[in-house]
RODO-2510 file (C-alpha; in nm, 4 decimals, decimal comma):
residues 394
     n   res          X          Y          Z
     1     m    -9,0924     8,1956    16,8483
     2     g    -8,8233     8,1189    17,1040
     3     a    -8,9401     7,7600    17,1314
     4     l    -8,9192     7,7194    16,7576
     5     r    -8,5669     7,8568    16,7516
     6     r    -8,4597     7,6255    17,0304
     7     a    -8,6031     7,3269    16,8444
     8     a    -8,4141     7,4274    16,5275
     9     l    -8,0878     7,4619    16,7250
    10     a    -8,1417     7,1188    16,8798
    11     l    -8,2004     6,9658    16,5367
    12     a    -7,8888     7,1339    16,4022
    13     a    -7,6853     7,0028    16,6945
    14     l    -7,8235     6,6557    16,6374
    15     l    -7,7214     6,6701    16,2705
    16     g    -7,3826     6,8143    16,3594
    17     v    -7,4530     7,1386    16,1788
    18     s    -7,3696     7,4727    16,3337
    19     w    -7,6580     7,7142    16,2967
    20     a    -7,4237     8,0051    16,2963
    21     v    -7,1879     7,8730    16,0285
    22     l    -7,2498     7,8510    15,6487
    23     e    -7,2081     7,4974    15,5305
    24     v    -7,2574     7,3106    15,1966
    25     h    -7,3844     6,9518    15,1902
    26     v    -7,3918     6,6909    14,9089
    27     g    -7,6237     6,3966    14,8858
    28     t    -7,3480     6,1688    14,7482
    29     s    -6,9922     6,2103    14,6370
    30     l    -7,0304     5,9614    14,3499
    31     v    -7,2922     5,9874    14,0799
    32     f    -7,3243     5,7422    13,7919
    33     s    -7,5233     5,8024    13,4781
    34     v    -7,5716     5,6079    13,1582
    35     e    -7,4819     5,7892    12,8401
    36     g    -7,7841     5,9685    12,6982
    37     q    -7,9714     5,9833    13,0279
    38     q    -8,0110     6,2645    13,2815
    39     a    -7,7718     6,3092    13,5733
    40     v    -7,8513     6,4997    13,8945
    41     l    -7,5811     6,6386    14,1228
    42     p    -7,7539     6,6819    14,4653
    43     a    -7,6356     6,9686    14,6898
    44     w    -7,7773     7,2256    14,9357
    45     y    -7,6491     7,4726    15,1951
    46     t    -7,7393     7,5887    15,5458
    47     s    -7,7154     7,9440    15,6777
    48     h    -7,8833     8,1622    15,9421
    49     s    -7,8761     8,4593    15,7035
    50     q    -8,1754     8,5548    15,4955
    51     n    -7,9661     8,7240    15,2287
    52     e    -7,9329     8,5750    14,8812
    53     p    -7,6204     8,3639    14,8309
    54     y    -7,3588     8,3700    14,5624
    55     v    -7,3438     8,0172    14,4165
    56     t    -7,0923     7,8779    14,1611
    57     w    -7,0436     7,5362    13,9989
    58     m    -6,7076     7,4402    13,8506
    59     l    -6,5836     7,1358    13,6608
    60     y    -6,2334     6,9991    13,7081
    61     k    -6,0690     6,8408    13,4076
    62     t    -5,7134     6,7375    13,3327
    63     t    -5,6625     7,0810    13,1807
    64     g    -5,7770     7,2515    13,5039
    65     p    -6,1006     7,3854    13,6591
    66     f    -6,3457     7,6116    13,4754
    67     q    -6,6760     7,7651    13,5782
    68     i    -6,9897     7,6232    13,4185
    69     l    -7,2820     7,7737    13,6171
    70     s    -7,3400     8,0611    13,8632
    71     y    -7,6120     8,2501    14,0557
    72     l    -7,5663     8,6099    14,1728
    73     g    -7,8218     8,8781    14,2576
    74     g    -8,1105     8,6671    14,1378
    75     v    -7,9527     8,5986    13,7964
    76     v    -7,8545     8,2523    13,6712
    77     k    -7,5651     8,2431    13,4259
    78     v    -7,4609     7,9363    13,2260
    79     e    -7,1107     7,9623    13,0873
    80     e    -7,0242     7,8981    12,7239
    81     t    -6,9368     7,5329    12,7345
    82     d    -7,0759     7,2196    12,5699
    83     l    -7,2924     7,1815    12,8828
    84     k    -7,4762     7,5119    12,8328
    85     p    -7,7866     7,3819    12,6521
    86     r    -7,8075     7,0794    12,8803
    87     m    -7,7678     7,1941    13,2411
    88     g    -7,9233     7,4235    13,5048
    89     f    -8,0422     7,4536    13,8666
    90     l    -8,2941     7,1902    13,9597
    91     y    -8,4765     7,4071    14,2222
    92     p    -8,5137     7,7776    14,3032
    93     i    -8,2103     7,9123    14,4886
    94     h    -8,4082     8,0700    14,7758
    95     s    -8,4971     7,7153    14,8856
    96     h    -8,1276     7,6621    14,9717
    97     n    -8,1244     7,3640    14,7321
    98     i    -7,8494     7,4223    14,4792
    99     s    -7,8679     7,0862    14,2978
   100     v    -7,8026     7,0868    13,9214
   101     f    -7,9123     6,8609    13,6381
   102     i    -7,7355     6,7561    13,3194
   103     n    -7,9513     6,6240    13,0368
   104     a    -7,8389     6,3790    12,7652
   105     t    -7,5142     6,3034    12,9350
   106     r    -7,2071     6,2248    12,7307
   107     e    -6,8915     6,0376    12,8103
   108     q    -6,6921     6,3629    12,8159
   109     d    -6,9227     6,4976    13,0896
   110     s    -6,7471     6,2707    13,3363
   111     g    -6,5347     6,4559    13,5908
   112     q    -6,5247     6,6259    13,9309
   113     y    -6,7864     6,8913    13,9971
   114     m    -6,7436     7,1421    14,2816
   115     c    -7,0027     7,3859    14,4154
   116     s    -6,9338     7,6755    14,6533
   117     v    -7,1697     7,9156    14,8442
   118     n    -7,0988     8,2576    14,9940
   119     v    -7,3415     8,4718    15,1937
   120     v    -7,2546     8,8290    15,2815
   121     d    -7,3381     8,8334    15,6520
   122     d    -7,2672     8,4695    15,7364
   123     t    -6,9609     8,3103    15,8944
   124     i    -6,7572     8,0867    15,6657
   125     r    -6,5567     7,7950    15,7993
   126     l    -6,2645     7,6662    15,5899
   127     d    -6,3750     7,4097    15,3325
   128     k    -6,7258     7,3940    15,4819
   129     n    -6,8808     7,6106    15,2116
   130     v    -6,7636     7,3736    14,9325
   131     g    -6,9161     7,0492    14,8097
   132     i    -6,7539     6,7993    14,5666
   133     i    -6,9318     6,5408    14,3526
   134     n    -6,7676     6,3013    14,1037
   135     l    -6,9751     6,2197    13,7951
   136     t    -6,9097     5,9096    13,5876
   137     v    -7,0989     5,8662    13,2638
   138     l    -7,1241     5,4999    13,1735
   139     v    -7,1211     5,3955    12,8078
   140     p    -7,2898     5,0686    12,7126
   141     p    -7,0939     4,8344    12,4857
   142     a    -7,1273     4,8735    12,1126
   143     a    -7,2454     4,5720    11,9181
   144     p    -6,9499     4,3313    11,9282
   145     t    -6,7970     4,1495    11,6324
   146     c    -6,7654     3,7702    11,6378
   147     q    -6,4947     3,5946    11,4369
   148     l    -6,3644     3,2428    11,3800
   149     h    -5,9891     3,1833    11,3717
   150     g    -5,8722     2,8485    11,2349
   151     n    -5,9952     2,5705    11,0095
   152     a    -6,3052     2,3995    11,1502
   153     i    -6,2338     2,0357    11,0621
   154     v    -6,2532     1,7282    11,2780
   155     g    -5,9615     1,7052    11,5217
   156     a    -5,8463     2,0675    11,4717
   157     n    -5,8361     2,3568    11,7209
   158     v    -6,0132     2,6895    11,6629
   159     t    -6,0581     3,0157    11,8517
   160     l    -6,3729     3,2275    11,8627
   161     s    -6,3136     3,5973    11,9305
   162     c    -6,5511     3,8724    12,0391
   163     s    -6,4675     4,2422    12,0539
   164     s    -6,6624     4,5635    12,1149
   165     k    -6,5142     4,8949    12,0051
   166     k    -6,6985     5,1019    12,2637
   167     g    -6,7877     5,0719    12,6288
   168     k    -6,7160     5,2377    12,9645
   169     p    -6,6047     5,0677    13,1684
   170     s    -6,4477     4,8121    12,9384
   171     p    -6,6986     4,5334    12,8801
   172     m    -6,6541     4,1769    12,9892
   173     y    -6,7382     3,8910    12,7533
   174     q    -6,9308     3,5680    12,7957
   175     w    -6,9590     3,2862    12,5392
   176     q    -7,2275     3,0209    12,5250
   177     r    -7,3616     2,7662    12,2797
   178     e    -7,7274     2,8052    12,1896
   179     p    -7,9914     2,5326    12,2336
   180     p    -8,0725     2,2594    12,1629
   181     a    -7,7225     2,1738    12,2898
   182     l    -7,6955     2,4605    12,5413
   183     q    -7,3477     2,5007    12,6827
   184     v    -7,1888     2,7793    12,8905
   185     f    -6,8109     2,8168    12,8879
   186     f    -6,5762     2,9116    13,1682
   187     p    -6,2017     2,9743    13,2103
   188     p    -5,9467     2,8606    13,1093
   189     a    -6,1158     2,7956    12,7736
   190     l    -6,2867     3,1358    12,8069
   191     d    -6,0999     3,4643    12,8495
   192     r    -6,3649     3,7098    12,9739
   193     a    -6,1445     4,0167    12,9438
   194     r    -6,0212     3,9488    12,5899
   195     g    -6,3392     3,7814    12,4694
   196     t    -6,1780     3,4662    12,3281
   197     l    -6,3008     3,1076    12,3454
   198     k    -6,0680     2,8195    12,2574
   199     l    -6,2219     2,4999    12,1224
   200     t    -5,9888     2,2020    12,0955
   201     n    -6,0138     1,8626    11,9232
   202     l    -6,3227     1,9537    11,7237
   203     s    -6,5888     1,6966    11,6497
   204     l    -6,8978     1,7030    11,4312
   205     e    -7,1151     1,7293    11,7434
   206     m    -6,9555     2,0645    11,8292
   207     s    -7,1225     2,2326    11,5324
   208     g    -7,3829     2,4925    11,6258
   209     v    -7,4560     2,8582    11,6971
   210     y    -7,2246     3,0298    11,9451
   211     v    -7,3294     3,3607    12,1045
   212     c    -7,1023     3,6186    12,2676
   213     r    -7,2407     3,8773    12,5115
   214     a    -7,0450     4,1948    12,5843
   215     e    -7,1655     4,3596    12,9067
   216     n    -7,0875     4,6284    13,1627
   217     q    -7,2860     4,8330    13,4164
   218     a    -7,4494     5,0337    13,1385
   219     g    -7,5849     4,7460    12,9343
   220     s    -7,5001     4,4561    12,7054
   221     k    -7,4924     4,3660    12,3368
   222     n    -7,4671     4,0292    12,1609
   223     c    -7,3218     3,8799    11,8466
   224     s    -7,3307     3,5235    11,7153
   225     i    -7,1399     3,2973    11,4812
   226     v    -7,2220     2,9615    11,3240
   227     l    -6,9574     2,6932    11,3676
   228     e    -6,9702     2,4168    11,1049
   229     v    -6,7275     2,1342    11,1673
   230     h    -6,6403     1,9358    10,8530
   231     s    -6,4823     1,5951    10,8188
   232     t    -6,2473     1,7261    10,5482
   233     s    -6,1183     2,0637    10,4576
   234     t    -6,3894     2,2454    10,2671
   235     k    -6,1331     2,4871    10,1286
   236     a    -5,9306     2,2019     9,9833
   237     v    -6,2384     2,0503     9,8215
   238     i    -6,3409     2,3832     9,6732
   239     a    -5,9884     2,4498     9,5492
   240     g    -5,9711     2,1039     9,3884
   241     a    -6,3074     2,1504     9,2203
   242     v    -6,2060     2,4905     9,0863
   243     l    -5,8726     2,3613     8,9553
   244     g    -6,0398     2,0595     8,7962
   245     s    -6,2976     2,2773     8,6250
   246     l    -6,0305     2,5112     8,4948
   247     g    -5,8255     2,2172     8,3650
   248     a    -6,1241     2,0649     8,1864
   249     l    -6,2136     2,4012     8,0344
   250     a    -5,8567     2,4538     7,9158
   251     t    -5,8525     2,1056     7,7576
   252     i    -6,1801     2,1685     7,5759
   253     i    -6,0564     2,5034     7,4451
   254     f    -5,7288     2,3460     7,3306
   255     f    -5,8949     2,0673     7,1315
   256     a    -6,1557     2,3049     6,9915
   257     q    -5,8780     2,5291     6,8609
   258     k    -5,7054     2,2291     6,7091
   259     v    -6,0202     2,1137     6,5280
   260     v    -6,1017     2,4618     6,4026
   261     g    -5,7427     2,5115     6,2845
   262     y    -5,7413     2,1764     6,1042
   263     r    -6,0680     2,2463     5,9258
   264     r    -5,9572     2,5934     5,8280
   265     k    -5,6271     2,4647     5,6967
   266     k    -5,8003     2,1928     5,4943
   267     r    -6,0473     2,4395     5,3462
   268     d    -5,7706     2,6855     5,2553
   269     s    -5,5662     2,4101     5,0861
   270     q    -5,8680     2,3023     4,8799
   271     e    -5,9360     2,6590     4,7717
   272     e    -5,5711     2,7108     4,6775
   273     g    -5,5677     2,3847     4,4784
   274     a    -5,8790     2,4885     4,2865
   275     n    -5,7518     2,8384     4,2107
   276     e    -5,3854     2,7579     4,1561
   277     i    -5,2399     2,8116     3,8063
   278     k    -4,9888     2,5355     3,7515
   279     e    -4,7109     2,7234     3,5861
   280     d    -4,4692     2,4305     3,6190
   281     a    -4,7002     2,1706     3,4550
   282     v    -4,5240     1,9589     3,1903
   283     a    -4,6666     1,9909     2,8403
   284     p    -4,8052     1,6666     2,6929
   285     k    -4,5466     1,4724     2,4972
   286     t    -4,5923     1,4046     2,1295
   287     p    -4,6715     1,0343     2,0735
   288     t    -4,3824     0,8375     1,9391
   289     w    -4,5851     0,7157     1,6468
   290     a    -4,6365     1,0757     1,5311
   291     r    -4,2580     1,1206     1,5045
   292     r    -4,2008     0,8035     1,3082
   293     p    -4,0670     0,8548     0,9546
   294     a    -4,2780     0,7980     0,6485
   295     s    -4,0849     0,4795     0,5726
   296     d    -4,2468     0,3187     0,8770
   297     t    -4,5901     0,3941     0,7397
   298     m    -4,4899     0,2606     0,4035
   299     s    -4,3565    -0,0531     0,5687
   300     k    -4,6926    -0,1086     0,7356
   301     t    -4,8651    -0,0531     0,4022
   302     s    -4,6362    -0,3008     0,2342
   303     t    -4,7042    -0,5541     0,5072
   304     l    -5,0759    -0,5226     0,4629
   305     s    -5,0336    -0,5417     0,0851
   306     s    -4,8349    -0,8606     0,1185
   307     i    -5,1061    -1,0034     0,3362
   308     g    -5,3575    -0,9165     0,0715
   309     g    -5,1432    -1,0874    -0,1959
   310     t    -5,1174    -1,4025     0,0045
   311     r    -5,4918    -1,4209     0,0431
   312     h    -5,5225    -1,3857    -0,3394
   313     a    -5,3342    -1,7097    -0,3831
   314     y    -5,6261    -1,8903    -0,2186
   315     g    -5,8816    -1,7451    -0,4534
   316     a    -5,9357    -1,4104    -0,2925
   317     r    -5,9779    -1,0901    -0,4798
   318     a    -5,7043    -0,9322    -0,6901
   319     p    -5,4290    -0,7592    -0,5059
   320     s    -5,5540    -0,4342    -0,6306
   321     d    -5,8868    -0,5046    -0,4657
   322     t    -5,7519    -0,6035    -0,1236
   323     a    -5,4717    -0,3562    -0,0830
   324     s    -5,5269    -0,1551     0,2283
   325     i    -5,4858     0,2184     0,2530
   326     l    -5,3595     0,3860     0,5674
   327     t    -5,4165     0,7503     0,6212
   328     t    -5,1551     0,9742     0,7721
   329     t    -5,3147     0,9184     1,1066
   330     g    -5,2809     0,5379     1,0771
   331     s    -5,6559     0,4549     1,0356
   332     y    -5,7647     0,1761     0,7992
   333     r    -5,9685     0,2910     0,5011
   334     g    -6,0268    -0,0394     0,3219
   335     p    -5,9502    -0,1397    -0,0418
   336     p    -5,9716     0,1044    -0,3336
   337     p    -6,2911     0,0999    -0,5372
   338     r    -6,3328    -0,1126    -0,8408
   339     g    -6,3832    -0,0119    -1,2044
   340     g    -6,2441     0,3348    -1,1826
   341     g    -6,4790     0,4345    -0,9040
   342     r    -6,4326     0,7525    -0,7121
   343     p    -6,1616     0,7248    -0,4549
   344     p    -6,2596     0,7589    -0,0902
   345     n    -6,2821     1,1013     0,0689
   346     l    -5,9636     1,1485     0,2622
   347     s    -6,0403     1,4933     0,3891
   348     p    -5,9374     1,5515     0,7518
   349     p    -6,2018     1,6196     1,0183
   350     a    -6,3216     1,9693     1,0906
   351     v    -6,0720     2,1895     1,2695
   352     n    -6,1484     2,5087     1,4633
   353     g    -6,5169     2,5080     1,3814
   354     t    -6,4846     2,4221     1,0060
   355     s    -6,7699     2,1963     0,8978
   356     r    -6,6788     1,8345     0,8225
   357     r    -6,7448     1,7017     0,4740
   358     r    -6,9895     1,4214     0,4373
   359     q    -6,8313     1,0945     0,3311
   360     d    -6,9442     0,9428     0,0093
   361     p    -7,1476     0,6306     0,0746
   362     a    -6,9820     0,4652    -0,2174
   363     a    -6,6475     0,5085    -0,0533
   364     a    -6,7436     0,3173     0,2608
   365     p    -6,5026     0,0283     0,3311
   366     v    -6,6448    -0,3030     0,2227
   367     g    -6,3437    -0,5260     0,2446
   368     s    -6,2015    -0,4371     0,5796
   369     l    -6,0414    -0,7164     0,7762
   370     p    -6,1500    -0,8068     1,1262
   371     p    -5,9019    -0,7418     1,4117
   372     s    -5,8485    -1,1169     1,4704
   373     s    -5,7284    -1,1703     1,1108
   374     l    -5,4937    -0,8738     1,1341
   375     a    -5,3518    -1,0071     1,4600
   376     r    -5,2839    -1,3510     1,3044
   377     a    -5,1106    -1,1817     1,0146
   378     g    -4,8695    -1,0029     1,2502
   379     a    -5,0226    -0,6541     1,2187
   380     v    -4,9258    -0,4054     1,4918
   381     p    -5,2135    -0,2193     1,6709
   382     v    -5,1795     0,1567     1,6465
   383     m    -5,3244     0,3915     1,9143
   384     v    -5,4870     0,6939     1,7595
   385     p    -5,4749     0,9891     2,0085
   386     a    -5,7899     1,1856     2,0655
   387     q    -5,8133     1,5331     1,9249
   388     s    -5,9725     1,8286     2,0993
   389     r    -6,1916     2,0794     1,9273
   390     a    -5,8961     2,3210     1,9224
   391     g    -5,6828     2,0661     1,7391
   392     s    -5,4469     1,9841     2,0253
   393     l    -5,3715     1,6306     2,1275
   394     v    -5,5007     1,5090     2,4634
***
């Protein structure tokens, strides 16, 4: 037993640990964990006492320290914090290993953790019974966003930007052009901290797929953008095409409205002309021959009688046989009948539906003169106006 104790003292001296003094040790003062993974804070203590220790873990934040875990009298107590369902002692306390674990780490778990051990019958040296471990929870970058700034036409300058909204530490950015024309970019064209890539004096050969990678110690994420370099401004072409189409459409609508309006106006004018009652129409004038006095008619009768007498001198019929009779309407009825025959029927034509009397065949004109003879004799042609069924002159 004495040999074993001496060997333990020699080992303690070699490690620089006093067997008689309580001391807390940490495996590392810096612990890194990726968000969502488990973190282990390694710590243990040495003591010559066999009594159970009183162990506490505290977390220091900007607002101050607060206790998160403790062990006293064989009872483990996890304080009411957001770490409660995710942390605990990794090993049994009687093994002197007081390491703790934190599952599903979060960014807000980062901070300074301090453990302290006290044993009733053991000597405590100042600051030797305390261990401090700094935990940093790394956050991988969120998927970045790639954007193109500028007009991608030949000879112009554009800027490609890449930005991730999340990441701890802040991610760095790297741009490259994908195969078949693989190209990796470096400063000064590339700004790794800001994630920008400046492309100057564009050419058609610079078209392609450009990929940005945002990376830090926790991981990396990519985004890509297609750069299409055009010989002319695509926006200008599209704008011209749109304006031209709108102008053509407006012209078609304008002429269509004109044609429709013209046809409608023409149709309306025709309907109005057909349905219009002409209140200002001038009544037909009475023919001048109808207003001539009876003496004019008698003069014409005398003229025709004289013509008949002249023809008698050359052996024609007696004047009484060739005398012409004019009706009140100026029509020629021929010579009177011979030998006391019945005079011709001078009844006017039917008026307002009254039946017309039949003319006696005996009274038909037999000695009427042809128009050429009357013209040579100086007779004047008389126009007889037509008469409607209602008796009005047309």
